[in-house]
C-alpha positions in Angstrom: -73.8 67.5 197.0 -70.6 67.4 199.6 -69.7 63.8 200.5 -67.0 63.1 202.9 -64.6 60.0 202.1 -63.5 58.2 205.3 -61.0 55.3 204.2 -59.4 52.7 206.1 -59.0 49.1 207.1 -61.3 49.5 210.3 -60.2 46.4 211.9 -61.8 46.3 214.1 -64.2 49.2 213.7 -64.8 51.1 216.9 -66.7 54.1 218.4 -63.6 56.2 217.6 -64.1 55.8 214.0 -67.7 56.4 213.9 -66.8 59.6 216.0 -64.5 61.0 213.3 -67.0 60.5 210.7 -70.0 62.0 212.8 -67.5 65.2 213.7 -66.6 65.8 210.1 -70.5 65.0 208.9 -71.8 67.5 211.4 -68.7 70.3 211.5 -68.3 70.3 207.8 -72.2 70.6 207.1 -71.7 67.4 204.6 -74.4 65.7 203.0 -73.1 62.0 203.3 -70.0 60.3 204.7 -69.0 57.3 202.3 -67.0 54.9 204.6 -64.3 53.2 202.2 -63.4 49.8 203.8 -60.2 48.9 202.3 -59.1 45.1 201.4 -56.0 45.8 203.2 -53.4 48.4 204.1 -50.1 48.9 201.9 -48.2 50.3 205.0 -49.0 47.6 207.3 -47.3 44.3 207.5 -50.5 42.8 209.4 -53.2 41.4 207.4 -56.7 42.5 208.6 -59.6 40.3 209.0 -61.6 39.5 205.7 -63.3 42.3 203.9 -66.8 41.0 204.4 -66.1 40.3 208.0 -65.1 44.0 208.4 -67.9 45.3 206.3 -70.6 43.5 208.3 -68.7 44.7 211.3 -69.3 48.2 210.0 -72.7 47.9 208.8 -73.7 46.8 212.2 -71.8 49.7 214.2 -72.8 52.6 211.7 -76.5 53.0 211.4 -76.9 56.8 210.2 -78.9 57.7 207.2 -76.2 59.7 205.8 -73.4 57.4 206.3 -72.8 54.7 203.6 -70.6 51.6 204.2 -68.6 50.7 200.7 -65.9 48.6 199.4 -65.4 50.8 196.4 -61.6 50.0 196.5 -62.1 46.1 195.9 -65.0 47.0 193.5 -62.6 48.9 191.1 -59.5 47.0 192.0 -57.7 49.9 193.6 -54.9 49.4 196.2 -54.1 52.9 197.0 -56.5 55.9 198.0 -55.0 58.3 195.2 -56.3 55.8 192.5 -59.7 55.7 194.5 -60.0 59.6 194.8 -59.1 59.9 191.4 -61.7 57.5 190.1 -64.5 59.1 192.3 -63.6 62.9 191.0 -63.9 61.3 187.4 -67.1 59.5 187.8 -68.9 62.1 190.0 -68.0 65.5 188.5 -70.7 67.5 190.3 -69.7 66.3 193.8 -67.6 68.1 196.4 -65.7 65.6 198.1 -63.7 65.8 201.1 -61.1 63.3 202.4 -61.7 62.5 206.0 -59.1 61.4 208.4 -58.2 61.1 212.2 -55.1 63.0 213.3 -53.3 59.6 213.8 -53.3 59.0 210.2 -52.1 62.7 209.0 -49.0 62.0 211.3 -48.3 59.4 208.6 -49.7 60.8 205.7 -46.3 61.5 203.8 -46.0 57.8 203.6 -49.2 57.4 201.3 -48.6 56.6 197.7 -48.9 60.3 195.8 -49.9 62.0 199.0 -49.2 65.5 197.7 -51.5 64.6 194.9 -54.2 63.6 197.1 -53.9 66.8 198.8 -54.3 68.9 195.3 -57.1 66.7 194.2 -59.5 67.2 197.4 -59.7 69.2 200.6 -58.8 67.0 203.8 -60.3 67.2 207.0 -58.4 66.2 210.1 -60.4 65.2 213.4 -58.1 65.3 216.4 -57.4 62.0 218.1 -55.6 62.1 221.7 -52.1 61.7 221.7 -51.5 62.6 218.2 -52.2 66.6 218.0 -48.7 67.7 218.1 -47.5 64.9 215.6 -50.4 65.6 213.3 -49.8 69.6 213.4 -46.1 69.1 212.8 -46.3 66.4 210.4 -44.7 66.8 207.0 -48.1 67.2 205.1 -48.9 70.1 207.9 -45.7 71.7 207.1 -45.8 71.3 203.2 -49.5 73.0 203.1 -49.3 75.3 206.1 -50.4 77.8 204.1 -53.5 76.1 202.8 -54.8 75.2 206.3 -58.4 76.5 206.9 -60.0 77.7 210.2 -61.7 74.9 212.0 -64.4 76.8 213.8 -67.8 78.0 212.5 -66.3 78.5 208.9 -65.5 74.9 208.7 -69.3 74.7 207.6 -68.2 76.0 204.1 -64.9 73.8 203.9 -66.2 71.3 201.6 -66.5 74.2 199.0 -62.8 75.0 199.3 -60.3 74.4 196.4 -57.6 72.0 196.9 -55.2 72.0 198.3 -57.0 72.9 201.8 -57.0 71.3 205.0 -58.8 71.9 208.3 -57.8 70.5 211.8 -61.1 69.9 213.7 -60.5 70.1 217.4 -63.1 69.0 220.0 -64.4 66.2 221.9 -62.0 63.2 221.1 -62.3 59.3 221.5 -59.6 57.2 223.0 -60.2 54.0 221.1 -58.0 52.4 218.8 -58.4 49.5 216.6 -54.7 48.3 217.5 -55.6 48.5 221.2 -58.8 46.5 220.6 -56.9 43.6 218.7 -54.2 43.5 221.3 -57.0 43.3 224.1 -58.7 40.7 222.0 -55.6 38.6 221.4 -54.8 38.8 225.3 -58.2 37.4 226.2 -58.1 34.9 223.7 -54.7 33.6 225.0 -56.0 33.5 228.6 -58.7 30.8 227.8 
């Protein structure tokens, strides 16, 4: 079984998030994608909407038989991605996990707790996002693991079987949507009322 793990606060979730998950599912020939809706993001000062609200919004948006919305971080008391991945790898020894992220996340990946350990634990699939291509490809993680980058074309179909550290940068159709922009737009509309 090949499962993509796609974590984030998803505040609010939008079609750009769905695009990243669908791209990884299709291009990497994954069996499933587990969306990991986090209680919060230690790197962001702003607190997200409540976890139940975001989970409900995710379930309303993501209606795909191969995708599952989870609150595993909250369920196991994990605050950091590395802890969640270690937990899942221990609990599911026969599963080939791939961490899925947008290029915007890769640009700041070096700020995540134990980011090198994450890269050594599971292969990482990065889906291109408008405005982040160069930042992602020149990020600290991309430079540190440059020799571990795999081709993103047809060879990506076997990427989930790669031994970590390994990463792939998936280029194709991109989505301009961003949670920050949607929150900003929503707050402007609310202040005009």
